[in-house]
C-alpha positions in Angstrom: 0.0 0.0 0.0 2.1 2.8 -1.3 -0.6 5.4 -1.4 -0.7 7.8 1.5 -4.0 8.9 3.1 -5.0 12.5 3.0 -6.4 14.6 5.9 -9.8 12.9 5.6 -8.3 9.5 5.9 -9.3 8.5 2.3 -6.7 7.3 -0.1 -6.4 9.4 -3.3 -7.8 6.7 -5.5 -10.9 6.4 -3.3 -11.4 10.1 -2.8 -11.4 11.0 -6.5 -13.2 8.0 -7.8 -17.0 7.9 -7.4 -17.1 4.2 -8.4 -18.3 1.5 -6.1 -15.6 -1.0 -5.1 -15.9 -4.7 -5.9 -16.0 -7.5 -3.5 -13.7 -10.5 -3.2 -15.2 -13.8 -2.2 -13.0 -16.8 -1.8 -14.6 -20.3 -2.1 -12.8 -22.9 0.0 -13.1 -26.6 -0.2 -11.0 -29.4 1.1 -10.9 -31.5 -2.0 -11.5 -31.4 -5.7 -15.1 -31.9 -6.8 -16.8 -30.4 -3.8 -18.6 -27.7 -5.8 -16.5 -24.6 -5.5 -16.7 -23.6 -9.1 -20.3 -24.5 -9.4 -21.2 -22.4 -6.4 -19.1 -19.5 -7.7 -20.9 -19.6 -11.1 -24.3 -19.8 -9.4 -23.6 -16.8 -7.2 -22.2 -14.9 -10.3 -25.4 -15.5 -12.2 -27.6 -14.5 -9.3 -25.7 -11.2 -9.0 -25.9 -10.5 -12.7 -29.7 -11.1 -12.6 -30.0 -8.8 -9.5 -28.2 -6.0 -11.3 
C-alpha cells in the first residue's frame, strides 16, 4: 500500500473515484469436486440477474 491517506483518511484513488468497489469472495473446499466452481458460477449468475 504505497498510497498515503489525505487529511480525511481516504486514499487518493478512493477520494477521486465515485465508483463502487468490488467484493472479493473466496470459495474454500478441502478436495476437488466439492462444488467450489459450481457455487461461484451460481452466485455470479444471481448477482448478474439482480443487477
